[in-house]
N, C-alpha and C positions, 0 to 999 in steps of 0.2 A: 791179222793185226787189225784192230778197230781204231777209228779216229772220229772225232766230232768237231768240225770246224765251228768257228764263232757263228752263233745263230743270229740271223737278221731279225730285228724287231718287227712287230706286226701290229696293225691297228685293230682295236677291238671289233670294229665293224667289218673287217676284211673277211674274205672267203677262206675256207679251210685251205691249208697249204701242206704239201708234203715236205718233210724235213730232209731235203737233199744234201744237207751239210754232213750227214752221217755216211761213213763208208767203211768197208772191210777189205783189207789187203790179203789176198790169198798167199799163204806161205807153204812152201813144199813140206809135205809130211803131215799137214793138218787136214783131217778128214772134212768133208763138206758138212754144212750145218744151216742154221737159219738166224735172221735178225729179229730183234724185238726192241720196242721202245717203251719207256715207262716215264710217267710224269703227268703233271696237271694239264688236261686239255689235249693230250696226245694219245692217239690210238697205238696199239701194239705194232701196227704196221707202219707207224711213222707219219700219220696224217694229223696235223695240228689244227685244232679249232679254237681260235682266240676267244670266241664267245663262251666256250666251256671253261676256258682257262681263267677268264676274268682279268681285268687289268692288274698288272704287276709283273714281277720277275719270277719266272718259274724254272725249276731244275728239270732237265731232260736227261734220262739215262738211256744210253744206247748199248745193247748187249748182242754179241754173236755167240751162239751155242752150237758146238759141233755135234755131229751125229754120235760121237762117243760120250756126249754129255758134258764135255768140257766147254767153258765159256770165257769170253773176254768182254769187258765193258768199259765205257768211258762216260763222262758227264759234261754237260754244258748248260748254260742259262739262256733263256729266251724272254724277251720283254714284250709284254702286251701293253701297247699304249692306249690310254682311255680316249674316248671320243671327246673332242672339245664341246663345250656347252654354249650353244648359240643363245643370245639373249639381247633384247633391245627395249627401249622405252620410246614413247611418242609424246609429243606436246599435249598438254591438257586440252587446249582449244584446237579443234580440228574442223576447219571450214573449207568448203569447196572454193576453188580458184584462189586459194591462199597456200603459200608454201607451208608444209608440215615438216617438222624436224624429227628425224628418226635417229636416236642416239644408241650406239652400240654398247652393250654391257656383257659381251661374250667373254668366256674364260677358256684358255687353251687347254688347261689340265695337264698337258705335257707338251714340251716344245713351245712354240709360239704361233700365233695365227698369222697367216700370210695371205689369205684370200677371204673376201666377204662377198656373198651373193645375195643381193636384195631383190625380192619380188614383191611388188606393191599391190598385186591382186586385181588390177583393173585391165589386165590384158596387155599391158606394156611389156617390153623386153626386160630380161633380167639385167639388173645393174651390177656389174662385177667391178669391184674396187680392191685395191691392194693395201688399204689402210683403214683404220677404224674411225675415221673422222665422221662427225654427224652428217647425215644425208638429208637434204631438203627435197621434198617431192610435193607436187601440186596436183590434186585431183580436180578434174574439170566439171564434175557433177557430184551432187550429194548422193551417198549410199553407204552401206557398210561393206568394207573390203577386207579380205583376209590377207594381210601383209605378212611376209615371212622372211627369215634370214637363216642361211646356213653358212658355216665358216669352215676353212681348211687350215690345218696346222702345217708346220714345217715337216712333220713326219708323214704328211699326206692323209692324216686322219680327218674325217668329215663329221660334222655335227649332225644331230637330228635337227631338221628345220624347226625354228621357233616361229610359230604362227600366232599372230595377234590380230583379233578383229579390230578394224579401225572404223569407227563410225564418223563419217564425214558429214557434217551438218550443212544444211542449205544456207546460202546467203539470202537476205531479204530481197524480194523483187521490187526494185525501187521505181516509184513514179509519184508525181504530184502535178496538179494543174496550176497554171499561171493565171492570176486574175487580171482584170483591167482596173487600173487605179486612177481615181479622180482626185486631183488636188482641189481645194486646200486640205480637205480631211485626210487624204492620203492613205486611207485604210485599205490594207491588202490582206486577204484571207487566202492562204494556200491550202487547197484541199489535198490531203495526203491519201494516196491510193496504194501505198506500200503494203505488201503481204509476204507471207512465208509459205512455201509449199507444204511444210509439215503440219500446217494448221495451228501454229502457235503465234499467229499474227497479233492476237490480243496482248501478248507479252512483250511486244516490241517496245523499245525505248528510242527516243528521238532527240536530235539536236538540230536546230535551224540556225543558220546564219544568213544575213540578208545583204551583205555587200554595201551597207550604208555607212559611209564614213561619218556622217552627221550623227548617226545613232547606231553604234556598233552592238546593240543589245542582241542577246541570244535567247531563244525560247526552246522549251523542251516538250511542249504539248504535241499531241498527234498532228493537228492542223496548225500550220504556221500563221502567225498574226503579227503584222508590223505596220507602222504608220510612217509613210514617206513624206518628206517635206519639200522635195524639189524634183524637177524633171531630170531624167537621165536613164541610163541602162544599169541595172543592178544584177550582180551575180548571186543568185539564190542557191544555197547548198543545203541539202538535207542528208544527215547521217543517221542511219538506223542500226540498232544493235539487237540481235535476237536473244532469246533466253539462254542460248548456248554460247553467247559471246561472239557470234559471227557479225562482222561489221561490213557494211557497204554504204555507198553514198551516191548521190546524183546531184548534178548542178545544171541549172537552167538560167538563161539570161532573161530578166524581166525588162521588156522595153515598152510595154503598154502603160506608161504613166502619162496621163493627159492633164493639160492645164485646165483650170476652171474656166468654163465659158463666161463671157461677159455679156450681161443683159443690157439692152438699150432700146429706146424707141423715141420717136418724135411725134408731135401732135400740136394742135392749137393749144394755147394756154387758157383760152376762155371762149365760150360761145353763148349765144342766147338760148334760153330754154326752148326745147323742141327742135334744135338743130343737131344734125349728125356730126360726130367727130371721127375723122379717119386716123387711126393709130397705125403708124408705120414702124415695123420692127427693124432695128439696126444692130441686133445682137450678133456676136461672133463666137464661134466655137474654136477659133484659132487653128486647130489641126483636124477637126472633124466638123461636119455640117450640123446645124441645129435641126432637130427633128421633132421637138415638142415645145409648145408655147403655153404659158399659163398666165392669163390676164385676170386681174381683179380690179373692178371699176369703183371700188370704195363704197358700194351700196348693197353688197351682197351678190351682185351680178358678176359672172365670170365668163371667160371665153377661151377657146383653145386654137383659134385661127391664128395664122401668122400676122395678118394685117386686118384686124377687125374694124368694122364700122359700127359705132355705138351711139345711141341717143339716150341721154339721161332724162328721166321723167319728172325730176324735181330740181329746183334751183338750189344752189349752195356750193360749198367747196368740197371737192372729192379728191382723195389720194389714190391715184392710179398706180398700180404696181404690176411688174412683170418679172417672172423668172422663167428660164428656158432650160432645156435638156439637150445635150448633144446626142448624136447617133451612138456613141459609146456609153450613154447613160450618165454622163457627168452633168451635175446640176450647177447652174450659175448662181451668182449672187442675185439679190433682188434689187431691182432699180425702181424708183418711185418718182412720181411727179404730181404736184398739186395743180388741179385745174379748177376753174370757176365756171359754174353754169349760172349766168345772169338771168334774173326774172325780167319779164317785160313789165314796163310801168303799167299800173292800173289807172285807167283814165276814163273820164266821161266829158264829152264836149258840152254837156249841159242840156237842158230842155230847149226845144225849138222856140224861137222868139218871134214876136210881132213887134215891129219897130216903126214908129211914125216916120214918114219920109222927111219930116223936118225936125225930128227929135233924135234921141240917142238912148241906148240901153246897154247895160253891162252884160257880158256873157258870164254865166255862172258855171264855168268848167271846173272839174276836179281831177286831181292826179296824185298818185302816191308812188314812192320809189326813191332811189338814191341818185344824187347828182343829175337831176332832171334838167333837160333843155327843151324849151317850148318853141313851137313854130306853127303859125296859122297861115293858111293859104285859101283863097287868094288874099292879098292885102287890102283889097278895095273896101272902103268905108270903115276900116279898123283903125283904132287909135294906136295900137302897137301889136305887131305880129309876134313878138318874142316874150310876151308875158302870158300867164295862164288865163287871166280874165280881162281881156281888152274891152273897150267900148265899141259898139256899132254906132257910127255917127252918120245921121241923115242919109240913110240908104235910099236909093232911087229905084231899085228893082230887087225882086226876090233873089236870094243868093244862098248857096250851100258853102259853108266853111268847113275845112278839114283841119283838125288839130293833130299835130304830130308831136309826141313826147318821147324824147330819147333819154335813156338812163345809162347806167354803167354797161360797158361792153357794147355800146352802140346799139342796144336793144331798143327798138322803136315801136310804139303803139299808136294807132290812129283812131279817130272817131269823127263823125260828121255832125254838123249842126245846120238846121234850116232856119234862115231868117226870112220872114215874110214881111214885106214892106206895107205899111198901112198908109195909103195916100188919102189926102183930104177929100172927103165926099163932096160931090158936085151935084146938088139937086137942081133940076130944071125949074123954071118959074111958071111953066104952063104944061098942060097935057090935055088931050081930047078924048075922053072915055065915051065915044059915041058908037062903039061896036063895029067900026069899019076896019078894025084890025091894024090901024096905024096910030101909034102913040096913044093906045087905049090905057096904058098904065104909067104911073109916075115912076120912072126908072132913075134911081139916084146912083150915079156912077161911084164905084169904089165902096159903097156902104156894105156890100156883102163881105168885105174883108174884115168887118168888125163883128165878131161873134158877141152876142149879148147886147148889141146896141138897142137903143129905145127910140122909136119914132112916134111922135104925137102930132096930130093935126087938129086945129081949133077953127071955129068960125071967128069972124071978126069981133063977135060979141063975147068970145072966150069959151064957147061951148065945145067940149071935146067930141070930135066926130070920128076919130080913127086913132088907134094905138096898136103898135106892134113891137114885140121884143124879138130882136133878131131881124134879119131881112130875107127870110126864106120866101115870103110872098110879097109881091109888090102891090102898092095901093092902087085900086082901080076906080077911085072916086065915089065909092059907096060908103054908107054907114049903116051897120047892122043889116047889110044886104039890100039897102035901098039907095038908089042913085041920088046923089046930092045935086042941088041946082048949081048952074054955072055961077061963077063968082070967084072972089079972092078969099083964100084961107091962110091961116097963120100956122106955121109948123115950127116944131122944136126937135132937133136931132141930138141925142146924147150918144156919141159913138163909143163911149167908154175908152178902154185901152190907153188912157192918158191923154186923149184929145178932148179939147173943150167943146162944149155944146155949140150947136150951129142953129141959128134961128133965121126965119125969113118968110116970104109969102109965095104961094103958088096959086095960079089961077086955072080954074076948070073952064075949058072952052067947049061948048056943044057944037 
């Protein structure tokens, strides 16, 4: 007697299986025989191959044939379950160090899926889950990875793994340099050094924010540019996006915002021409020392010393200016100061004078300049020491006067004047030209002080016997080289220089 129990279903991918559900019951009187199977995917010996059968329900015929040729058979159905179809999608943008979403699209085909096995292709362990929820996974570095998914149904059927190449794009390598910012301009240029390992750096796009509440503007150029207006610490952020849509950012704190240095200096307000002026720097950099000085002396001359000593070569008014630079390169304002270089008065004490000891003569001094003050010294014989052209009155000795003229800025010029006193000539009334070396010449005291004087000597009858212009040679009692006889002679002296003629008698004694 033959029987075929209910056949257990089998998955398409399962190994061949002998159909042990078929059986023959030996009944007395039935000669021995043999079993055979017939149907889709089954061998005559009862080995079932689901791959040959293909998915579906298949009829299996089981027959026992006796040695006499008699047979008995029965039928049953076997189900070949199809393999589930594993499938999934990934997000469009796939970037390293960012979670990528894997979304299951698998189909059970028969039964329902009860197990999902995710392999992300980077050497990490298989992720086994029991639901079809989207899976997030983060790749730590860019590359192309073969991600796969296989699923298992309630029937125990397994899918062919679904393999999808996942191109994980690199993030930009972020970096930029922080500048040093000087107020009041406040210009800050942030040099962008960001790049992408795949060589697409030229396709990067950028967004800069500067943490400036006074000016919250945003820029999108490669290098950042912003103008700060106050001291402080600023959070600078750069966001970069690759051509594949991968986004990264970097933030740095800008603290090097420096105040504008303040330029300053002290000096005399005015000096006399030819005098040095010491300029003393009083500038401050506030938070950094001053390292550079730039002086302009208002006449084309400049200097870079901290405390220069300078002498102007011309008089006038000059605008002195200074600007400085701190060690951080911050430039100060420009400070200026007007200084005056006073000229010295131009003076002349006048020509030297000859003045009669009983007379007076005006000094013909000259001076030019502004706000002039005069002073003569010594005051002896002068009518007024505080005027330019005083009188010399009855001088009794030769004297040198010094004229001091003071102009603006206390600039003083001096010059000297010699006054020679012309005393009254005193001719003696006798002399003895006898060759004994004593009183041989008529010596007229003080006459040599009168250049251009004229001396004439006459006989008592009025005959001119001697005449001299000047008093270089004293009269020796001769006339035309011949000695005159002793006796009395009449003389006339014309001293010139404003003195009256002097007349009298002189006697030659032998």
